[in-house]
N, C-alpha and C positions, 0 to 999 in steps of 0.2 A: 408635679412641677419640680421634682428633684428631692433628693434626700434632705430630711429635716424641715421641709416646708410644712406650715400648719394646715394648708389645704391638701389633705392627703387621703389615700384610700381608707385608712383606719377610721375615718369619720363615719363612713357608711357601715363599716364592720361593727362599730360601737352601737349604732342604731339597731342593726340586725340582731346583735347579741342581746340587747335589752328587750326587744320584742319577744325573743325566744325565752329568755329567763322569766319574764313576767307572764308569759302565756298570751300576751296581747296579739301575737301573730295569728292565733286561731280565730280571733274575732274579725279579722280583716280579709278582704278579698285582694289577692295579689295579682298583679299583671306586669308583664315585661313591656318596656317601651319599644316603639319603632322609631326609625330615624325621621327627623323633620325634613321637609323638602326645602330647597332654596327659595322657591316661590313664597312659602310661608314665612321663612326667616326674613325675607325682604319686606314683610309688613312692618317690621320695626328697624331694619338695618339697611344701610346702603350696599349696593352690589359690590363695590370696590372693597369695602371692609371685609365682606365675606370671602371674596376672592383672595385677599391678602392672607387671611387666616388659613385658608385651605392651602395656599401656596407655601406658607411657612411650614405647616405640618408635613405636607408631602415632600417638600424640598429637603427635609432633614434625612430622608432615606439615602439620598446620594451623599450627603455630608458624612453620615455614619459609615457608609460603605467605604469612604475614602479616609476613614480614621478620624473624622471630625467630631464636633460636639453632638451630644444627644438631645440638647434642648436649645431653643432659640429664645432669647430674652426680649420681651415686649416692653416691660418697665422693670424697675428694681424688684418688684414683688411678683411679677407675672411672667411665666415662661410657658412655652408650648413644646410638645414632643410629637413623635410620629403617630401617636394614638389620639392626640387631642382633638383633631377634627371629627373623628368618629364619636368621641365622647360629647362634643359640642352638639352634634346632630341628635344624639340620643337624649341628652338632657332637655333640649327644646322639644324634641319629639314626645317626651313623657308629658310635658305640660299640654301639648296639643292633643295627645291621645286622651288625657284626663278630661280636657274640655269637651271633646267629642262624647266621651262616655257619660259625663254628667249631663250634657245637653240632651243626650238620647234617653235619659232616665235609667240607664243601666246601673248607676250609683248616684247617691245624693251628693256626696262630696268625695274629694280625693286628695291625698298627700303624695307628692313626688319626691322621693329620696334620690336626689340627683347631685352629681358633680360633673363639670364645674358649676359654681354658682353664677348668677347673672346680673344682679341689680346695679353693679357699677359699669356695665357695658353700655356705652352711649350708642347713638345711631351709627357713628363712624369710628369708634375707638374702643379697643379692649384695654382694661385696666383693673387693678385691685382684685386679682384672681379670676376675673370675669371676661368672657369673650363674646358671648351672645346673651341677650337679656331674655331669659326664659319666660318670666312673668309678663313682660311687655309684649313679647311675641304672642303668648296665649291670649292676653286681653284683646289685642288687635284682631286676632283670629276669631274670637267670639263675636266681635262686632262685624267684621267683614265677611266671614264665612257662614256664621249662624244668624246674622241679621239682628243681633241684639241692639238696642238703642242706648242703653246705659250700663256701664260696669264700674266696679270700684277696685282699686288696688290698695291693699293694706301692707305696710312695710314696717316690721318691728325689729329689724336688725339694729345693732349698736351703731353702725355706720350709715350715713345718709345714702339713700338709693339714688345717687346723682344720675346714673345712666337711665333709670326708669323715668326720672323727672325730665331728662333731656328729650326722651322719646314721646312722652305724653303731655308735657306742658302745653296748655292752650287748647287741648282737645276736650271740648265740653262733654263729650260722651263718657269720659273717664274721670272719676274722682279719685285722686291719690291722697291717702292719709298716712302719715309717718311720724314717728318720733326717732330721735337719734342723738347721740352724744355730740356736743359742740362746745368749743372748737375741737375738731378731730379730723381724721381722714374721712373723705377726700377733701383736698383744698378745692372748693367749688363755690361759685357765686350763686346762691340759691335763687331760683326763679320766684317771681311774685305772681305768677299766673293764677287766675281765679279758681282753677280746678285743683289746686294743690293745698293741702292742709299740712304744712311743715311745722313740726314741734321740736325745735332744737332744745336740748336740756343739758345742764352742766354735768361734769363727771360726778360720780357718787350719788346720782339720783336713784332713789329706791322705788320699789314696786308701788307703794301706796300713792306716791306722787304721780307716777305714770298713770295709774288707774284714774286719778282725779282728772288728769288732762284728757284721757280717752273719753271719760264721761262728759266733760265740758266742751271739748273741741271736735273730736271725731264724730261722736254719735249724732249730734244735731245735723251735721253736714251729710252724714250717711242717710239719715232719715229723709232729709230734703231731696237728696239725689235719687233715692229709691232704685238702687242698682238691681239689675236683673241677673247678675252673677258677680261673685266676689272672688278676687284673686289675692293670695297672700304671699308676700316675700317673707318667708319664715326664717329669719336669722335668730339664733339663740345665743349670740355672743354678748348680749347685754346681761347675761347671767353673772351673778356676783363672783363665781368661781372662774370665770373666763378672763384670762390675762390679756386678751386681744382688746378689751375695752375696760372702762372703769365705772360701769353702772352696777346697780345692785338688785337686779331682778332674780327671782327664784321660780321654781316650777309652778307654784300656785299662781304666780302672776301671769305666766303664759297660759295657764288653764283659764284664768279669769278673762283675759283678753280674747281668747278663742271663743269663750261663751258669748261675749258681747257681739263678736263678729257673726257667730252662728245665729243669734237672735235676729240680727238685721237681715241675714240671708233668709231666715224662715219667714219673716214678714214680707219681704219684697222680692225674693229671688227663688222661691220654691226650695229654699235650702241649698242652692247651688254654690259650692265653694271649691276652688282648686288652689291648693297650697303647695308651694315649691320651696325646698330647702335652700337657704342662702348661707349665712355664717353660722358659727358655733364651733369652737376649736378646743375647748377643754372636753375631752372625750366623754367623761362621766356626766358632766353637766349637760352636754349636748344630748346624750342618750336619754337621760331622765326628762329633759325638757320636751323632747320629741314625743316621748311616751305620754306626758301630760297633755300635749297638743292633740295627739291622736285619740286619746280617751274621750276628749270632748267632741271631736269631729265624729267619732264612731258611736258616741253615746253609750260607752261601756265603762 
């Protein structure tokens, strides 16, 4: 999104380096994503929204050839370049491919190390570094293409997943559970739909407080819903070292949350989980937190 932007390629490099340094990469099966189809993206997004994104990205080629800008600004935080549309398709495609692989029994669970993130993308609007909502697309895909009756979305990013909420609110097939710092970005009037478990917490909330909320508020609703597959919006910017937020989680908290999610998946969903990277902008904290998350998912 331009020089100095926190949502940068170094995020995935940091994760890759951590997996290599710790040897965790040898315990994981690696796959490359394929591009999502427009038909699948339209499960969660309006056709005009997708056409506008593609038009912005493609249109920059002529602008650059004429000596114009290399990026088109969508909002103060979010810009698009000539490669963005391809990246958008690959990020959503990773979540779809992972869903197919897990449903086919080729793997029990999957983590998608993707950019750009997605949970702020509403049905008709890109915002907050996000263009297409990878997790919402995958959840709708599991319901519509694989015929599941009930799925859950877990969002533990420091920011409210307003885009996911916009797409799934009122869909009784999808239970969305989240916690997030509040008041904070984004400015959004939270839905009161019955299928949402929103847990806004104040700045400086620490891991033990979050764990108590998960035990008291998430887990009973997840047990009642009995999801046949769980999708995770895995944002790691609630880490105490991440300046993007002001919460106080550490790696062990992410491992604990992942354990609880995994236990629900084992009871009700044959262990089926697809996790997609969202936020996390302190590179060291991000890499260590992803490692903790993956160790639980992979059981190593």
